[in-house]
N, C-alpha and C positions, 0 to 999 in steps of 0.2 A: 610254844609259839613266841617268837620275838617280834617286837614292833619297832621298825626303823622310822624315825621322823625325818622328813625332808622339808626344809623351809623354802618357800617360793614367794618371791616378791611379785605382786600383781599390780602393774601400773595401768591406770585408766579403768579401774574396776568400778567406778561410779557411773560409767557409761552403760547404755542398754545392753550391748553385746558382752562387754566385760563382766557385767554383773550377772545377767540372767544365764548366759550359756557357760561362761568359764568358771565363775565362782560358784553359783548356786547349783547348776545342773551338772557340773563336772566335779570340781574339787570337793565341795561340801557333800555332794551325793556320794562320792567315794568314801568320805568319812562316815556318813550315815550307814553305809554298808559295812563298816568295820575296818576300812582301809583296803588297799590294793594288794591282793595276794601275790607273793613273789615266788611261791613254791616252797616245799619242805615246811609248810606251816607258818612261814614268816609273812608279815604284811608291811606295806609301806603306808605311812600316815602323813598326808600332806598338811603342812602348817602354813596357811596363807599369811603374808605380810602385806597389808593393803597400802597401796601408794596412790597419790593423786594430789591435786592442787587445792581441793576444797576440804578444809579440816573438819567442818561440821558434818559434811556428807560421809567422810571416812569414819568419823566417830559413831555416827548413826548406824552405818552398816556393821561395824564391829560389834556394837551393843546388840543389834538385832539378831546377829548370828552367833553370839558368844565367842567372838574372836578377840585375842588379846593385843595383837600387834598391828599398828598402822602408823603411817608417817607421811608428811608432805615433803620430806627431804630425801630426794633420790640419791644424792651423793653419800649421805650417811648410811642408807640402807645398803648400797653397793659396797661400802667399806666394811660391812659386817661379814666376817668370815663364815658365820653360821648360815647365811643365806646362800643356797647353792644354785637356784634357778631364778632367772629374771624373765618375766612374761610381760609383753607390751600389747595393750589394746587401746592406746591413745589415738588421738587424731593423727592422720597420716603425716602431717607436716612436722610433728614433734617426735616421730618414731626413730628416724635414722640417728639423730644425735644421742638419744637415750640408749639405743642398742649399741652404739659405738662405745659409750661409757661402760656398759655392762660387760662387753667383750674385754675391754681393757682391765676391768676388775676381775676377770677370770671366771665369770658366772656362765653357766650353761644358759642357752638362749632358746626361748619358745615365744613366737610372736604371731600376731595377726598380720594380715597383708593389706595393702602392698607394703613391702619391707622398707621401701625408700621412695622418694619422689622422682628418682631418675634411675636408669639402668646402671649408670656409672656408680651411683651410690649403693645400689643393691649388690652389685658385684664386689665392690670394695668391702662391704660388710661380710660377704661370704668368704672372701680371701682372708680377711683379718681373723674371722672366727676359726677357719681351718688352720691358719698359722698358729693360733693360740692353743690349739688342741682341745677346744671345748666341744661339747655336744650342742647341736643347734637344729631347730625344727621350725617349720612354718605351718600355720593352721590351713588345712585343705579339707574343710569339713564336709563338703558335698560328696566326696568320695565315700563317706560313711553313711549317707542317706539310704534308707531301706530300698527306695526305688532304684537307685544307682547300684546298690549291691546286687539286686536282682538282675539288673542289666549286665553287670560284670559276669554273673553266673551264666547268663545266656551266651555271652561272647566266649567265655572259656569252654562252654559246652558245644561250641560250633553251630549254634542255632541259626545264625544269619547266613552261613556260607560266606561269600565275598561281600564285605560291607561296602555299599555304594555311597551312602550319604547319611548325614546327621542334620536334623533340623531342630533348633532349639527356640523356645519362646519363654521369655522371662519378663516379669514386671507386673505392675499394678498402678493404680492412680494414687499419687502422693498429693494430698490437698495443698493448695497454694498458701494456706495459713490465714486467709481472710475470714471467710464465713465458717470454716472448719479448721481445727488445728492440724498442722502437718504432722505426718508420722515419722519424718526423718529430720535430723538437725539441719539448720540453715547452712552450715558450712559445706554440706554436700553439694550445694548449688553455686558455690563460689570457687572458680578455678584458682584464684590466688590463695585459697586456704586448702588446696589439695582435693577439691571436690570434683564431681563429674562421674557419670555412670561408666565411662570407659575405664577410668582409673579404679573404680570400685569393682566392676564385674569382669573385665577382660582377664585379670589374674585368675579368677575362678574358672573361666572357660578354658584357659590354657591348661590347667592341671586336669580338668575333666577330660578334655580331648587327648592330652598327652598320655594320661594313665589308662584310658579305656580304648582309644582308637589309634594312637600314634602321634608322633611329633608334628607340630604345626610348621609347615614349610613356607606358606605365603599368607598374607592378610590383606584384605581390601575392606575398608570401612567407610561408612557415611554416618556422620553424627549430626545431631540437631539440638537446639535449645528451644523446645516447643513452647515452654512457658517462660517468657522473658522477665517477668517480675514476680517475686514471692514476698511473703512476710516472715520475719524472723520470730524468735521466741518471745520477744517483747511486743510483737504486733507491728513493728516498723517495716515499711516497704523497702526492698533492696533489689538491685538488678541481679538477675541470675546470669552469671558469667560462665558457668560450666554446662557441659552437655547433659541433657536429661533423657536422651534416647540415642541408641547406637544400633546400626544395622551392619553386621559383619559377615564376611564370607572368608572361610579359612580352607586352604588346601592342605591336606594331610600327607604325611610321608607315604602312606599306602596308595595314594591317589584318590581316596575318598574326599568328598566335599562336605564341609560343615557350614551351615548357615544359621546364625544365632541372632535373634532380635532381643535387645535389652531396652526396657523403657520404664520410666516412672510416670509416664503420661498415657497409660493404656488401661482400659477397663477390662477386667478378667472375664473371658468366656472360655475357660479351660477348667479341667477338674482340679488342677493344682497351680500354684503361682509360677512354677517352672516345669516345663515338660520338654523331653527330648524324644523325637521320633527317629528311629534308626531303621533304615531300609537296606536289606541285603538280598542276594539272589535266592536264598532259601526261605527267608521270612523277615518280618518286620516287628518292631516293638515300640511302644510309647511308654516312657518311664517318667515319673514325677518324683516328688519328695518321698512318698511312701509306696505308691502303687506302680505296677508295671503290667501292661497288657500286650499280648502277642497275637500275631496272625501268621501261621505257617503257609507256605506256598500251596500245600495240598488243600488248604481251607480258604484260599483267596477267592473272593467272588469275581465275576466277570461283568462289571457294570458297563453299560452303553450310554454314551452321552446323547441325551435327547431333551433339549430344553422345552419341548412342547408337551411333555408328559410329566406328571408329578412323580416324585420318588416314592417307590412302593416298598422299600426295604430300609431298615435302620443299619447303617454301616457300622456304627459303634457296637451294636449287639453281635456283630460277627467276629469280635475279638475275644480272646480268652484271658482271664486274669491269671497272673503268675502267683503261685502260693508263696507264703512267707518261708516255710521250711526251716526257719531259724528264729531265734529271739533277737530283736534289734534293740540295742541301747542307744542313748543319745549320741549323735555323731561327734559332737565336741568332746564328750567324755571318753568315747572310744579312742580318739586320737590322743587325748591327754594320757590315757593309760599306756598306750604304746610308747609315747615319748618318755614317760616316767620309767618304764621298764628299760628303755634305751639308755637312760642316764644311769640307772642303778645296776642293771644286769648286763649292759653293753649289748643288748639285743639289736638286730639290724633295724635300720630306720632310714628311709630314702627321701622323706619330704623336708629337705634341709634348706639352708639359705640360698643355695644355687637354684633349687626348684622355685623358691620365692622370686629370685631374680628373673627367671623365665617369664613369670607372670607380669613383672614390671616391664620387661622387654616387649611383651605382646601389647600391653596398654600403650606404651610409648610409640610403637610402630602403628598401632591402630589410630591414634590421634594424628600422627604424621601422614598416614594414608588418607585420612579424611581431609586434612589441610591441603594436600597436594593433588588429591583426586586421582590416585593411581594405586595399583597393587604393589606391595612390597615383599621382598624375601625376608624370611625370619632366620637369621644365622643361628647355628647350633652353638650354645654357650658352653664354655669350659673355664676352669679356673687356671 
C-alpha cells in the first residue's frame, strides 16, 4: 500500500463552517480513517495548511489537532509549490481576490459559495480557472444530505410521475444579540459586508433545483429586513442593512414551479430546519436534512373542507417514511472525497466554478427582482 500526501491550504478555517465541517468533519475525519482509498490499495493523505488572519487562533487549532503547518501569509503559502489545493471559507467579500491569486499561482481550487460578490466576478473566476487548466470545485453540500439523496432516489425511480411543484421552507430565529447571543456573525446582516439571506441561500436553492428538478428559468422575489437593528459580537447596536428574509418563486425548465421561503426571523414548526415538499401526478414527498416521507396517489386520502367540524384524522400519519437503504456520510466530507479523487485520479466532477456562478447569478437576479418588483428571466450561463 502506498500513501500519497496532498497538501491543502485552508483559508478561513477559524470560522464556524470552515472549522467544523471542512477541517474536523471532512479532512481530519478522512485522516482518522487512514486516508482516502484510491484503489489498488493506495490511499490519499490530506495534509492541511491552516490559513487566516488571527495568528493565535491558528496556532491553537494546529496544536489542538496535531497539525504542523499554519500561516497568516496567503502569498507565501500560494508561492509554495508543495501546496496543490487552495480552499476558501472566508467571508464573501474577501473570497474573490484570494481565489484569483490562487488561480494565478496554479493551485487547484475548492471553495465555499458564493464564489464572488457579483456575477461578473464569478464568471471571470470560472474563465480564468478554465484557461489555467486547473481543477476547480464549489461546495454544494445540500445535494449530499440524506434527505435529498432519498429524494433523488425517488425522482430517478419515477415515483412522482410528472413533477408539478416544489415548496421549500428554510430558516430559524436568529437572536438579535441583546438578551441572547446571536447564532450568526454580525456581518451576515450588513449588505456592505456581503451579508443577506438572498446572497447566502439563493446559491443553495439554485443548485438544489438545478440538480434535482431542472434549470431555473425565471425568478420573482420579495425580500425584507424584519429586524432593523441588531447587536454585534461586542454588544454594540448596529443597523441591519441586509435582508433577513426572502420569499422566492422560481419557474423551472420543465414547467414546474418552485416556491422557497428563507428566513432568519421565523420560529420552527417543522420536523427539520429545511424541508422540501415535492408534488407530482403520481405521488408526493417531503424531504428534510435526514428524513423523507412519501404519499403515493393510491394511498392519498380524500379530505373535505368543512370548517364547522373538527379534524378527525392525522394527515401526517398517512405518510410513509422512506428507508435509508444505504449508509450516509457527512455531506461536506462526501464532496471533499469526490473533489480529491477528481484532482488525483481525474474522475468526473461537475460542481465547478461555472456552477458556482449560476448561484451568484440567481442571488443577483433575486435581489434585482425584489428591488424592481417584477419577475426576471434567468439566462443560461456559458463560458
